[in-house]
C-alpha positions in Angstrom: 0.0 0.0 0.0 1.3 3.5 -0.9 2.0 5.8 2.0 1.4 9.5 2.0 3.1 11.8 1.7 5.6 10.4 -0.8 9.2 10.9 0.3 10.9 14.1 -1.1 14.2 13.4 0.7 16.3 14.1 -2.3 19.9 15.4 -2.6 18.9 19.0 -3.2 21.3 21.3 -5.1 21.4 25.0 -5.5 22.6 25.0 -9.1 21.5 23.2 -12.2 25.2 22.7 -13.1 25.5 20.1 -10.4 23.0 17.9 -12.1 22.9 16.1 -15.5 19.6 17.6 -16.6 18.4 17.3 -20.2 18.9 20.6 -22.1 15.1 20.8 -22.9 14.2 20.6 -19.2 16.6 23.2 -17.9 14.4 26.2 -18.8 11.4 24.6 -17.0 13.5 23.7 -13.8 15.0 27.1 -13.6 11.9 29.2 -14.4 11.2 31.4 -11.3 7.7 32.2 -12.5 4.5 30.3 -11.9 4.5 26.7 -13.1 0.7 26.8 -13.1 0.7 29.7 -15.5 3.3 28.1 -17.7 1.4 24.8 -17.9 -2.0 26.6 -18.5 -0.5 28.6 -21.3 0.8 25.4 -23.1 -2.4 23.3 -22.8 -6.1 23.5 -23.7 -7.2 21.7 -20.6 -5.3 22.2 -17.3 -6.4 20.6 -14.1 -5.3 19.8 -10.5 -6.2 16.4 -8.9 -5.8 16.3 -5.1 -4.3 13.1 -4.0 -4.0 13.8 -0.3 -4.2 16.6 2.2 -3.4 15.9 5.8 -2.1 17.6 8.9 1.5 16.6 9.8 3.8 17.6 12.6 7.4 18.0 11.4 10.6 20.0 11.6 11.1 21.8 8.3 12.6 25.2 9.2 15.0 25.6 12.0 15.1 23.4 15.1 11.4 23.6 16.1 8.7 21.2 15.3 5.5 22.8 13.8 2.2 21.7 12.5 1.7 21.8 8.7 -0.8 20.7 6.1 0.8 18.4 3.6 -0.9 18.7 0.2 -0.2 16.3 -2.7 -1.5 16.9 -6.1 -1.1 15.8 -9.7 -1.0 18.5 -12.4 -2.5 17.5 -15.8 -2.3 19.1 -19.2 -4.7 17.8 -21.8 -5.5 14.7 -19.7 -1.8 13.8 -19.3 -0.1 14.0 -15.9 2.9 16.3 -16.0 3.8 17.0 -12.4 3.6 15.5 -9.0 3.6 18.3 -6.4 3.9 18.3 -2.7 3.4 21.4 -0.5 3.9 21.8 3.2 1.7 24.7 4.4 2.3 26.1 7.9 -0.7 27.0 10.1 0.1 30.8 9.8 0.1 30.3 6.0 -3.4 28.7 6.3 -4.5 31.8 8.2 -3.3 33.9 5.2 -5.7 32.1 2.8 -3.5 29.1 1.7 -6.0 26.5 2.9 -9.0 24.4 1.7 -7.9 25.0 -1.9 -9.7 22.0 -3.4 -8.7 21.9 -7.1 -7.5 25.5 -7.1 -3.8 25.5 -8.0 -1.6 26.6 -5.1 0.6 28.5 -7.6 -2.3 30.8 -8.5 -2.8 31.7 -4.8 0.9 32.3 -4.1 1.7 34.3 -7.2 -1.3 36.5 -7.0 -0.1 38.0 -3.8 3.1 40.1 -4.0 3.6 39.8 -0.2 4.8 36.2 -0.6 8.7 36.2 -0.7 10.2 33.4 -2.7 13.5 31.6 -1.8 16.0 30.5 -4.4 15.1 27.3 -6.3 16.8 24.0 -5.4 16.9 21.2 -7.8 17.5 17.4 -7.5 17.4 14.2 -9.5 14.8 11.9 -8.0 16.8 9.0 -6.9 14.1 6.6 -5.8 11.2 6.5 -8.2 9.4 3.4 -7.0 6.7 5.2 -5.0 6.1 7.6 -7.9 5.8 4.6 -10.3 3.4 2.9 -8.0 1.3 6.1 -7.6 1.1 6.6 -11.4 0.8 2.9 -12.2 3.7 3.3 -14.6 6.7 0.9 -14.5 8.7 3.0 -17.0 9.1 5.8 -14.5 11.7 3.7 -12.6 14.0 3.7 -15.8 13.8 7.4 -16.6 15.7 10.3 -15.2 13.2 12.4 -13.2 14.0 15.8 -11.8 12.4 18.0 -9.1 12.6 21.5 -7.8 11.5 23.2 -4.6 11.4 26.5 -2.9 9.9 28.2 0.1 7.3 31.0 0.0 7.3 33.2 3.2 5.3 36.0 4.5 6.5 36.9 8.0 5.8 33.7 10.1 3.8 32.0 7.3 5.7 29.5 5.2 4.9 27.2 2.3 7.4 24.8 0.9 6.5 23.7 -2.7 8.2 20.7 -4.3 7.4 19.9 -7.9 8.5 16.6 -9.5 8.6 16.8 -13.3 7.5 13.8 -15.3 9.0 13.2 -18.7 5.8 14.4 -20.4 6.3 17.9 -19.1 8.6 18.6 -22.0 5.7 18.2 -24.3 3.6 20.8 -22.5 6.3 23.2 -21.5 
């Protein structure tokens, strides 16, 4: 049985040059704008499918344990899954309107408000892809290079960490 959330314990890097990323994916991974806007622009039918949303207590920033909402979604373009995304939303972020989003893309909420400060992007190759393959019911995922990026959105004490895992099909839509 698949457990949620999927592990995003990757070897995160602050530079693309430290990874062997296909040239066609580099512009997507390094784009600091809204992934939601990028995918919507390149597809006739964009949708978000929520896989899981649950409260979790964890230590993500600093040495203190906090309560978060962990949200897992799949982003589809023209009925083809492009991205698995996982977000860790602090309780203060929930109080700033980042909660109960349903199928509303988190990127739309964060990029519409200029008060959200964005950290630098970190990138990683997804080393273990078995959980992702099981989730998507695709055995070919375990044989392909898969890359992810993450960053933190902050607004005073409110934080949202967003991790996006790009499936090979993202090159068709991006």
